[in-house]
Backbone as JSON Lines, residues from 0, in Angstrom:
{"i":0,"aa":"X","n":[10.14,-21.57,-21.8],"ca":[8.73,-21.03,-21.37],"c":[8.95,-20.87,-19.75]}
{"i":1,"aa":"X","n":[8.51,-19.58,-19.74],"ca":[8.53,-18.8,-18.22],"c":[7.71,-19.46,-17.28]}
{"i":2,"aa":"X","n":[8.38,-19.7,-16.1],"ca":[7.51,-20.09,-14.94],"c":[6.55,-19.16,-14.6]}
{"i":3,"aa":"X","n":[5.14,-20.0,-14.17],"ca":[4.55,-19.23,-13.54],"c":[4.37,-18.92,-12.28]}
{"i":4,"aa":"X","n":[4.24,-17.61,-11.53],"ca":[4.2,-17.4,-10.24],"c":[3.03,-18.01,-9.73]}
{"i":5,"aa":"X","n":[3.35,-18.45,-8.55],"ca":[2.34,-18.82,-7.58],"c":[2.02,-17.85,-6.22]}
{"i":6,"aa":"X","n":[0.98,-17.45,-6.28],"ca":[0.62,-16.32,-5.27],"c":[-0.43,-17.35,-4.36]}
{"i":7,"aa":"X","n":[-0.52,-16.89,-3.2],"ca":[-1.58,-17.2,-2.38],"c":[-2.75,-17.21,-2.91]}
{"i":8,"aa":"X","n":[-4.03,-18.07,-2.56],"ca":[-5.25,-17.79,-3.11],"c":[-5.8,-16.71,-1.98]}
{"i":9,"aa":"X","n":[-6.6,-15.73,-2.4],"ca":[-7.07,-14.53,-1.43],"c":[-8.69,-15.49,-1.35]}
{"i":10,"aa":"X","n":[-8.88,-14.9,0.24],"ca":[-9.96,-15.32,0.9],"c":[-10.75,-14.38,1.52]}
{"i":11,"aa":"X","n":[-12.04,-14.66,1.69],"ca":[-12.53,-13.24,2.63],"c":[-12.37,-13.43,4.21]}
{"i":12,"aa":"X","n":[-11.83,-12.57,4.42],"ca":[-11.57,-12.87,5.82],"c":[-12.75,-12.62,6.97]}
{"i":13,"aa":"X","n":[-13.77,-11.99,6.54],"ca":[-14.92,-11.78,7.68],"c":[-15.66,-12.94,7.03]}
{"i":14,"aa":"X","n":[-15.83,-14.08,6.12],"ca":[-16.54,-14.94,6.28],"c":[-15.57,-16.05,7.13]}
{"i":15,"aa":"X","n":[-14.37,-16.01,7.14],"ca":[-13.57,-16.93,7.88],"c":[-13.66,-16.65,9.13]}
{"i":16,"aa":"X","n":[-13.74,-15.71,9.64],"ca":[-14.09,-15.24,10.96],"c":[-15.7,-15.54,11.31]}
{"i":17,"aa":"X","n":[-16.43,-16.06,10.53],"ca":[-18.11,-16.11,10.54],"c":[-18.69,-14.95,11.18]}
{"i":18,"aa":"X","n":[-18.55,-14.12,10.79],"ca":[-19.1,-12.66,11.02],"c":[-20.16,-12.35,10.25]}
{"i":19,"aa":"X","n":[-21.61,-12.29,11.17],"ca":[-22.68,-11.97,10.53],"c":[-23.01,-10.52,9.92]}
{"i":20,"aa":"X","n":[-22.39,-9.65,10.81],"ca":[-22.72,-8.25,10.44],"c":[-21.65,-7.33,10.81]}
{"i":21,"aa":"X","n":[-21.21,-6.46,10.16],"ca":[-20.09,-5.43,10.0],"c":[-20.55,-4.19,10.72]}
{"i":22,"aa":"X","n":[-20.35,-4.19,11.92],"ca":[-20.88,-3.05,12.61],"c":[-19.71,-1.58,12.65]}
{"i":23,"aa":"X","n":[-20.24,-0.61,12.52],"ca":[-19.39,0.8,12.45],"c":[-18.51,1.3,13.71]}
{"i":24,"aa":"X","n":[-19.04,0.52,14.69],"ca":[-18.25,0.58,15.89],"c":[-17.35,0.01,16.32]}
{"i":25,"aa":"X","n":[-17.32,-1.05,15.65],"ca":[-16.09,-1.95,15.68],"c":[-14.7,-1.5,14.93]}
{"i":26,"aa":"X","n":[-14.24,-0.51,15.39],"ca":[-12.96,0.18,14.52],"c":[-11.91,-1.02,14.38]}
{"i":27,"aa":"X","n":[-11.47,-2.08,15.07],"ca":[-10.44,-2.71,14.99],"c":[-10.78,-3.97,13.85]}
{"i":28,"aa":"X","n":[-12.03,-4.11,13.65],"ca":[-12.6,-4.94,12.36],"c":[-12.59,-4.3,11.37]}
{"i":29,"aa":"X","n":[-12.42,-3.0,11.35],"ca":[-12.85,-2.03,10.13],"c":[-11.28,-1.72,9.49]}
{"i":30,"aa":"X","n":[-10.33,-1.78,10.49],"ca":[-8.86,-1.65,10.21],"c":[-8.5,-2.47,9.3]}
{"i":31,"aa":"X","n":[-8.87,-3.92,8.96],"ca":[-8.52,-4.62,8.37],"c":[-8.55,-4.27,6.83]}
{"i":32,"aa":"X","n":[-9.75,-3.65,6.25],"ca":[-10.05,-3.23,5.13],"c":[-9.89,-1.78,4.73]}
{"i":33,"aa":"X","n":[-8.54,-1.2,5.85],"ca":[-8.62,0.44,5.42],"c":[-6.66,0.19,5.03]}
{"i":34,"aa":"X","n":[-6.48,0.86,4.15],"ca":[-4.91,0.79,3.63],"c":[-4.31,1.93,4.9]}
{"i":35,"aa":"X","n":[-2.69,1.92,4.87],"ca":[-2.39,3.12,5.92],"c":[-2.68,4.35,5.73]}
{"i":36,"aa":"X","n":[-3.13,4.78,4.8],"ca":[-3.59,6.17,4.38],"c":[-5.09,6.33,4.55]}
{"i":37,"aa":"X","n":[-5.77,5.68,4.95],"ca":[-7.35,5.67,5.72],"c":[-7.95,5.19,4.6]}
{"i":38,"aa":"X","n":[-7.56,4.77,3.09],"ca":[-8.71,4.64,2.04],"c":[-8.97,3.04,2.23]}
{"i":39,"aa":"X","n":[-10.01,2.77,1.75],"ca":[-11.14,1.81,1.75],"c":[-10.44,0.94,0.4]}
{"i":40,"aa":"X","n":[-9.78,-0.32,1.21],"ca":[-9.18,-1.28,-0.01],"c":[-10.24,-1.73,-1.06]}
{"i":41,"aa":"X","n":[-9.72,-2.03,-2.22],"ca":[-10.72,-2.74,-2.88],"c":[-11.0,-4.34,-2.91]}
{"i":42,"aa":"X","n":[-11.9,-4.93,-3.5],"ca":[-12.13,-6.35,-3.04],"c":[-10.62,-7.0,-3.81]}
{"i":43,"aa":"X","n":[-10.55,-6.65,-4.92],"ca":[-9.56,-7.53,-5.89],"c":[-8.06,-7.68,-5.11]}
{"i":44,"aa":"X","n":[-7.94,-6.5,-3.94],"ca":[-6.74,-6.7,-3.34],"c":[-6.82,-7.56,-2.0]}
{"i":45,"aa":"X","n":[-7.92,-7.21,-1.36],"ca":[-8.11,-7.84,0.21],"c":[-8.95,-9.44,-0.16]}
{"i":46,"aa":"X","n":[-9.74,-9.74,-1.25],"ca":[-10.32,-10.51,-1.32],"c":[-11.57,-11.13,-0.66]}
{"i":47,"aa":"X","n":[-12.14,-9.7,-0.28],"ca":[-13.4,-9.72,0.53],"c":[-14.3,-10.18,-0.5]}
{"i":48,"aa":"X","n":[-15.27,-11.25,0.28],"ca":[-16.78,-11.45,-0.76],"c":[-17.78,-9.81,-1.21]}
{"i":49,"aa":"X","n":[-18.23,-10.15,-2.07],"ca":[-19.19,-8.72,-2.34],"c":[-20.15,-8.38,-1.17]}
{"i":50,"aa":"X","n":[-20.56,-9.47,-0.54],"ca":[-21.44,-9.09,0.77],"c":[-20.85,-8.55,1.69]}
{"i":51,"aa":"X","n":[-19.69,-9.04,1.95],"ca":[-19.06,-8.3,3.24],"c":[-18.35,-7.0,2.79]}
{"i":52,"aa":"X","n":[-17.92,-6.62,1.53],"ca":[-17.28,-5.48,0.91],"c":[-18.49,-4.38,1.03]}
{"i":53,"aa":"X","n":[-19.61,-4.59,0.64],"ca":[-20.76,-3.76,0.51],"c":[-20.93,-3.34,2.1]}
{"i":54,"aa":"X","n":[-21.02,-4.37,2.91],"ca":[-21.02,-3.91,4.37],"c":[-20.01,-3.31,5.15]}
{"i":55,"aa":"X","n":[-18.84,-3.52,4.55],"ca":[-17.66,-2.61,5.05],"c":[-17.33,-1.34,4.74]}
{"i":56,"aa":"X","n":[-17.76,-1.0,3.49],"ca":[-17.78,0.06,2.63],"c":[-18.86,1.33,3.8]}
{"i":57,"aa":"X","n":[-20.16,0.31,3.89],"ca":[-20.88,1.33,4.53],"c":[-20.75,1.9,5.9]}
{"i":58,"aa":"X","n":[-20.34,0.69,6.6],"ca":[-19.88,0.49,7.87],"c":[-18.66,1.88,7.97]}
{"i":59,"aa":"X","n":[-17.77,1.94,7.16],"ca":[-16.19,2.67,7.2],"c":[-17.13,4.2,7.07]}
{"i":60,"aa":"X","n":[-18.08,4.41,6.03],"ca":[-18.62,5.43,5.73],"c":[-18.99,6.19,7.06]}
{"i":61,"aa":"X","n":[-19.95,5.37,7.59],"ca":[-20.6,5.57,9.19],"c":[-19.62,5.91,10.09]}
{"i":62,"aa":"X","n":[-18.5,5.2,10.42],"ca":[-17.68,5.62,11.24],"c":[-16.87,6.69,11.17]}
{"i":63,"aa":"X","n":[-16.5,7.15,9.82],"ca":[-15.97,8.39,9.5],"c":[-16.83,9.47,9.73]}
{"i":64,"aa":"X","n":[-18.11,9.61,9.35],"ca":[-19.29,10.34,9.88],"c":[-19.53,10.58,11.49]}
{"i":65,"aa":"X","n":[-19.34,9.38,12.22],"ca":[-19.36,9.55,13.69],"c":[-18.23,9.97,13.99]}
{"i":66,"aa":"X","n":[-16.89,9.92,13.26],"ca":[-15.47,10.16,13.67],"c":[-14.64,9.4,14.77]}
{"i":67,"aa":"X","n":[-15.18,7.94,14.16],"ca":[-14.59,7.06,14.87],"c":[-13.34,6.63,14.17]}
{"i":68,"aa":"X","n":[-13.25,6.88,12.58],"ca":[-12.4,6.58,11.64],"c":[-12.04,7.94,10.95]}
{"i":69,"aa":"X","n":[-10.72,8.4,11.05],"ca":[-10.48,9.69,10.01],"c":[-10.43,9.33,8.52]}
{"i":70,"aa":"X","n":[-11.07,10.3,8.03],"ca":[-11.11,10.76,6.63],"c":[-9.86,10.7,6.04]}
{"i":71,"aa":"X","n":[-9.08,11.56,6.43],"ca":[-7.51,11.67,5.9],"c":[-6.77,11.47,6.8]}
{"i":72,"aa":"X","n":[-5.51,10.6,6.87],"ca":[-4.19,10.36,7.83],"c":[-3.12,11.07,7.24]}
{"i":73,"aa":"X","n":[-2.59,11.95,8.3],"ca":[-1.42,12.81,8.08],"c":[-0.38,11.84,8.1]}
{"i":74,"aa":"X","n":[0.03,11.63,6.71],"ca":[1.4,11.01,6.62],"c":[2.78,11.54,7.0]}
{"i":75,"aa":"X","n":[2.44,13.05,7.2],"ca":[3.81,13.6,7.28],"c":[4.03,13.51,8.65]}
{"i":76,"aa":"X","n":[3.26,13.45,9.69],"ca":[3.81,13.19,11.05],"c":[4.51,11.88,10.98]}
{"i":77,"aa":"X","n":[3.93,10.95,10.3],"ca":[4.26,9.48,10.23],"c":[5.61,9.28,10.04]}
{"i":78,"aa":"X","n":[5.89,10.22,9.15],"ca":[7.68,9.87,8.34],"c":[8.07,10.84,9.31]}
{"i":79,"aa":"X","n":[8.03,11.97,9.73],"ca":[8.77,12.68,10.62],"c":[9.52,11.89,11.64]}
{"i":80,"aa":"X","n":[8.72,11.24,12.31],"ca":[8.86,10.56,13.47],"c":[9.83,9.76,13.28]}
{"i":81,"aa":"X","n":[9.48,8.83,12.03],"ca":[10.67,7.85,11.82],"c":[12.13,8.28,11.61]}
{"i":82,"aa":"X","n":[12.17,9.21,10.91],"ca":[13.54,9.88,10.5],"c":[14.02,10.66,11.56]}
{"i":83,"aa":"X","n":[13.22,10.7,12.56],"ca":[13.51,12.08,13.77],"c":[14.97,11.04,14.82]}
{"i":84,"aa":"X","n":[14.93,10.22,14.4],"ca":[15.73,9.26,15.48],"c":[17.38,9.77,15.16]}
């Protein structure tokens, strides 16, 4: 019989921080739910509750429209600087 893997239980970081509303101007808070390429992370990976995930999606889309968060992250420049040493 194979042993079962034990993973840490996922929890909503926004409800743990006791945040009422996620604002699009707070980019540090939004970066929790963005991948390294700038994509919105899904709920099943982050553990965010449905209520906060909807707020996060709306806030990220507004921040992208206002040019606070980029639509696309250029990974070519990131990898070049890592190998340039």
